N, C-alpha and C positions, 0 to 999 in steps of 0.2 A: 108572412106578408109578401106580396108581390113587390118587386122593385119599383113598378109603376106607381105603387101606392105610398112609397116612401117620400116624405116631405117634411119640412119644418119651417118655422119662421126665421127670418134673418133680422135681428133687432139689436146688433151690437153697436150701431152707429150710423151716421149720415155723412155725406160729402156735399158741401155747398159751394157756391161761387166764392164765398168769403174764405174758404179753406185753400183755394188755389194759389199758386205762386207763379211769378212771371216766367220762370224756367221750370220745366217739369221735373228735372233731376232734383231740384230743391225739395219738392213734395215727395219724390221717391225716397230721398234720404231720410226724410221725416218718418215715412211709413216703414222703411227698413229698420230704423232705430226703434220704432214701436214694436216691431216683430222681435227684435233682439231682446228688448226689455221684457217682453211677454214670455220669453224663453220658449217659444215654439220650436219644434224640431227643425233643424236645418233652415234657418231663416234666409240664408243666401242661396238656397237651391233654386235653380231656374231651368225650365224646359227650353231647349234650343231646337228650333225647327229649321231644317235645310231641305233643298230639293235637288234630286239627281238629274242626270241628263235626259231622262225619260219623263220628267215632271212628277216623279213619285216623291211625296214629302216623307221625311224621316224625322223623328223626334227622340231626344234623350235628355236626361237631367245632368247638368254640370253645376259647379259652384261659382258664383260671382266672386271675383277676387279684388276688383277695384271698381269704383264708380266715381265719375266726375262729370262736369258739363261736356267733356270730350266724348264720353260714352261708357259702355259697360264691358268689363274685361273678364275673359276666362282663358284657361290654358288647356292644351290637349296635345296628344301625339299628332304630328303633322301628316302621318300616314293613315290616320283614322278615317272612317267614313265621312264624318262631319267636315274634317279639314279638306278632304278631297273634293267634297261637294261645294264647299265654300270657295275653293280655288277656281271652280268652273262657274259658279254663280254666287257672288258675295251677298246677295239679298237674303236677309235672315229675319226671323221673328223669335222672340223669347218671351217667356211667361213666368211670372212669379205667383205661385199658388198659395197665398197666405190664408188657407181655408179656416184656420182656427180663429182668425180675426175677421172672417167674412169679407176678405179683401182679395183682389187680384190686380196685377199690373201686367199689361201687354205692351211690348216694345217691338217696333219694326225699324229696321235700319240696314246699313251696309257694314259688313265685317271687313276689317282691315288688319293685316298682320302686324304684330308688334315688332319693334326693333330688336336687334341682338342684345343691346344693352338692357332693355326692359325685360327680355326673357331671362337673362343672366341674373338680374337683381332678384327676380321672384324665385328662380330655380334654387339659388343658394340660400334663400330664406326658408326653404322647405326642410323638414326633418330628413336626416340621412336616409332612412328607410324609404321615404317617399321618392327621393332622388333615385335610389336603386330600383324601385318599382317602375319608374319611367323608362329605365334602360331594359329591364327584364321583359316588359310587355310590348309587343308590336301590336298595338291596339287595333281591333277589328279584324285581325288575321285569324284564320282557323287554328285551333289548338287541339292536339290529339288527346291530351289529358291534363288535368290540373297539376299533376305531379311534375310534368315537364316544366311548367312555369315556375313552380316552387324550387326545382333543381337549379334553374337558371338564376333565380333570385339568390339562392344560397351561394352559388359560385361567385356571383358579383359581390356579395357581401364579404366573402373571404378576400377577393382580389383587391377591394378598396377599403379594407378594414382600417388601414393606417394612412390613407391618402384621400385627397379630395377627388370627386368626380368632375370631369369637364362637362360643360353644358352640352347635352346631346343636340346634334344638328337636326334631328327628326322630331323635336319637341319645341313648342312655343305657344304664344298667346295670340288672341284676337281681340280687337276692340270693336264692339258694335256701336257704330256712330248712328244715333237715332234720328229719324225724321218724323216718327209718329209714336206717341205714348198714350195709352189709355189707362185710366184709373177706375176701378169698379169697387163700389161699396155696397154690400148686400142691404136690402131694405125689406120691410114688412110687406106681405101680400105680393111679393115679387116686384115691387115698385123700387127697383134698385137705382142707385145713383151712379151714373157713368159720365165721365168727362174725358174728352179726347183732345190732346195737344197735337198740332201739326206745325212743322217748321215751314215758314214762308220763305220767299225768295230773298228777303233781307237777312235771313238767319235768325229772326225773332220767332216767337211761338204764338200761334192763334189757338184759342180754345173754343170748344162747343160742348154743350150737354147733349148726350145721346139718349134716345128712348131705351128703356130697359128691355 
């Protein structure tokens, strides 16, 4: 079968005006909990898109670690491509692909660095091996061979076997402060339900239904 002929109906649900909340994060949290309860793989996975100095977009999948009315939080190596691009251009978009539930959420906002206190609180909540991996990997830098990374990891594991690691100064979090959030629910015959929230000048949220 040609991929152009692959199609199916989307019939798992609908999204109506009555389902909307005054703040989009409240609806997002409801959908996130639905994804967790459905036990879909990696329900907190989100694609984060950044843009470099030449206008070239770049995307990668990270894990959402916190969400509130203040925004969406993820952590990374501050020397990584995404962190370097966010330092030059903090405008960011992220996407939650809950395909198993025929749902998607798109977020546009501004990425802000977390405080040292917030970074430390999350870093020390991670398993020890995850902390060591943050030290071992200079994310996005060239690597001659996987063995070199594993050797670095093993050496760090021995060095810090009986003591705590300090929070690395090259690692931290970003909070995406949203100004636009779109919710997409698949519909039969491609008549999908789409609602877009936009933050207005008063800090409240306006909503509109979009054509599918």
